[in-house]
N, C-alpha and C positions, 0 to 999 in steps of 0.2 A: 192128078190134075196138073196141067201145064200152066205155070205161073207166067204172068206178063213180065216183060223186061223191067218195068217200073217197080213191080213187086220184089223182084230179085235185088234190084238196086237198093230198095228200102231195107231189105234184110241185111245186106252188106253194110249199110250205114249203121243199122242197129248193132251189129256185131262189133263194128269199129268203136262205137261209143261205149258199149258195155265192157270191151276189152280193157278200157282205161280204168274201170272200177276196181276197187280192192277185191282181190279174189280169196281173201280169208273166209268170206261168206259166199256160198254159191249164189244165193238169191237176195242180194241187198235191195233195200227199197228203191234205189236208183234204177236198178235193172227192171224192176216191176213197173215203174213209172214209164220207162222207155218202151216196154212191151205194150203197155196200155195205149201208147200213141201209135205204135206199129200196127196193132190190131185194135181199132177204136173200141174202147170199153169204158164202162163206168168204174169198174174196179178190176185190178189185177192183183192176184195174191198167190203165194206159195203156201201149201198146207201139208201137214202131216196128221193123218187121222188114225186114231187108235180105236178100232171098233170094239175091242174086248173091254177096255176100261171106259169106253164112251167119253173120250177126250179128243180134242184137236188143238194143234198149235199152228198159228198162221203168222206169216210175215206179209205186211201190206205197206205200200208206199205212204210216206208221211206227207200227203197233199190232199187235194179235194177228194181223191178216191177214198182216202181213209175216212173222211167224213161220211161218204156214202156207205162205206162198209160198216160203220157203227150200227146202221139199221138192220144189218143181217149178221151181227157178230155175237148174239146172245147164245152162248154155248149151251146153257141149261135148257133153253127153249128148243134149240136144234135137236138135242137128244130126246127131249120129251115128245116131240112131234115127228122126228125123223128116225134114221137118217134118210137122205134123199136117194132117188133111184140110181144115180151114178155110183154112190157108195155101195149100194147093194150089188150093182153090176160088177164093179171092180173086185169086190170080195168073192163073188160067185164064180167069176170067169178068170180072173188074173190078167185080163186083157188090158194092156197099157196104151192102146192106140188113142189118138185124140178123138174125143166124142163130144157131141152136144147133148144136152138134156133131151132135146126133141128126137134124138136118135134112139133113146132108151124108152121114152114114154110119150104118148100122144098128149097134145095140149089139153084136151078136155079132161083126160084122166089125171094129168099133172095138177090141173086147177082144182080137182076134187080132193087132192091129198092134203092132210093137215100141215105137212111140211111146207107146202106152197101157201096155203091160206094164212097160216100163223107166222111163218118164218120169212119166206121170200116176198110175198105180196105186200106186207107193210113197208118194206124198204123199196118197193116198186121194181124189184128184180124179177125179170121174166125169162131171160135166156142165159145159158151156161155153156161154156166151152172148157173142157178139161183135158189137159195133157198128162197122162199117167207116167210116173217116173219110177214107181216101184209098188208092188202089190203082194199081199199075202192073205192068209185066212183072217188075221187079226187087224189088218189095216192097210193103208196105202199112202203114197205121197203123190202130189200132183201140183201143177201150175194151173190156176183157174182164172178165167176171164168171165166177167158178168156184165150183162146189158140190161137196161131198164125197159119197161113195157112199151114206152113210146118209140123204141128203136126197133130195128129188124133183127131177126135171128142171125147167128153167125153163119157165114157162107162156106162153100167148099174152098174158096180162096183162103179164108181165115184158117181153116183146118190144115190146108197144105203148108201154110207158113209156119204154123205151130210144129208140124212134123219136121219141117226143114230145120227148125231150131233145136230139135231133140239132141243131136250129137254135140252141139255146142254147149248146151246146158249140162250134158253128161261130162264134158271136158272141164267145165267150171267145178263141178262136184269133185272130179278127180284131183284137180289142182288144190282145192280147199282141203281135201283129205290128206294129200301128200304134204302140204304145208303144215298141217296139224301134227302129222306123224313125225316130221323133222324137228318140231319144236322140242326143246329141252325145258325142264321146269324153270331154269334160270332165265331162258329166253322168253318164256311165256309169263313173265312178271310174277314168278314164284308159284305158278300153278303146277300141281302134281297130277299124274294121270287119273287119280281117283276122285278128282274134284268136280267131275261132271262137265257138261258142255259149257263153253265159254259164252258169256253174254255179249250181245252186239253193242256197238258204241252207243246207240240210242237207248238200249235197255240200261246200260251203266249210267247214262246221263239221268234217266228218270229215277233210278234207285238213289243216286246221289242227292237229287232234289227231295225225294221222300225222306232220306236221312236228315236233311236240313229242316224237316218239319212241315214241308209244303203239302197241301191237299192236292187231289187229282185236278180240281178246277184251277188251282193256282199254277200247277205244272203245265196244264194245257194252255193257259194264257201265255206263260213264259216261252213255251216251245211252238206256239202258233199251231196247235193241233186241238182236237176235241177231247173232252174228258173221257169219252168212250175209247178213244185211241190209247190214252194213257192207261186206262183200265186193262185193255187187251195186252199191252206191253207188260204190265205187271203180272198178269196171269201167265204169260210166257216165262217170265222170270221165276215165278213160283215153281213152275214145272221143271225148269232147268236146274234150279238150286235144291229142289225137294223140300221147300218150306211152304208154310200156309198163311203167312202174314207179312204185312209191310215191314214191321219191326224186325222180323227174322231175316228178311231179304236184305235190309239195310245193314244188319249186323254181319251177315255172311260176307257181303261185299267189302265192308270196312276192314274185316279181319283177314280177307283174302283166302278164306277157307270155304 
């Protein structure tokens, strides 16, 4: 599809803005919030889905979009009633092209599925646009935009813009990987290669508040986010650190191991 001059200008402005963001993380919340404005959406998120272990890790912007996302962030429920048609499609075909939910499954059939009735519908989510970044038999990575039922489906213009961003997102991934490869244990605040993935600044902030004895509700009030957002960040921390409790996560972060 041929994009309008205004669309190309908007993409250039987006790239200029995100180029100023810290590139130690390919998909920081600030990038996702800017993407949500570039392609109007209720939610913008980066996700890594493990179909074999039936787990997913997400990064979502810490703003009103995160509040909306809490309504569709119940991981146990998702795997109980899903996965969704896009997940099945990615795993089956390995296709990484930008796709809409409506490209994979008709509206009537989608509405009949438990994953819609019990997972998407309660959060008013109706439309999905998914840019695949990596796929295999056991899972996939993607950037996902969500719209609510009182909005319209994503357009060919939206799909074209997402595809235009692909090489730039890949470049951010490459820079982040290179930066991590160049870090020595002393530069990385004492981290050694076998200590697993590094926590984001927000994750460390939340774990520090957990270590001080604050509840999820108290942390949410202090950081101006919802308790559900705090819970999701902690779930990501548990996965990264390989722990199963708040106390263990706080202990790991305090000890630097």
